C-alpha positions in Angstrom: 162.4 101.2 48.5 161.0 104.3 50.0 157.3 104.8 50.6 157.2 107.7 48.1 158.4 105.3 45.4 155.8 102.7 46.4 153.0 105.3 46.3 154.0 106.3 42.7 153.6 102.7 41.5 150.3 101.4 40.1 148.5 98.4 41.5 149.8 95.9 38.9 153.4 97.0 39.6 152.9 96.6 43.3 151.5 93.1 42.9 154.5 92.2 40.6 157.0 93.6 43.1 155.3 91.8 46.0 155.5 88.5 44.1 159.2 89.0 43.4 160.0 89.9 47.0 158.1 86.9 48.3 160.1 84.6 45.9 163.4 86.2 47.1 162.3 85.9 50.8 161.6 82.2 50.2 165.0 81.6 48.7 166.7 83.4 51.6 164.8 81.3 54.1 166.0 78.2 52.2 169.6 79.4 52.3 169.2 80.2 56.1 168.1 76.6 56.7 171.0 75.2 54.8 173.5 77.5 56.5 174.4 79.3 53.3 173.0 82.8 54.0 175.6 85.5 53.8 173.5 88.5 54.9 171.0 87.6 57.5 169.9 91.3 57.8 168.5 91.0 54.2 165.7 88.8 55.7 164.6 91.7 57.9 164.7 94.2 55.1 162.6 92.0 52.8 160.0 91.4 55.5 159.6 95.1 56.0 159.4 95.9 52.3 156.7 93.2 51.9 154.8 94.8 54.7 155.1 98.2 53.2 153.8 96.9 49.9 150.9 95.1 51.5 150.0 98.2 53.6 149.9 100.4 50.5 147.7 97.8 48.6 145.3 97.6 51.6 145.1 101.4 51.8 144.2 101.6 48.2 141.6 98.9 48.6 139.9 100.7 51.5 139.9 104.0 49.6 138.0 102.6 46.7 
């Protein structure tokens, strides 16, 4: 997800997307621990996307 797409979303959409990504990240970590993870690079991608969402939420909070 690009930053332009993130900036077009409203706060509730960002929160929902963040929650979904955290659940997916949890499941991938569980698969990693069990040795069933097929794409380890997906962990890195998810962590970065979570960071992007949190950054945008924080910027919006500071601008209010």
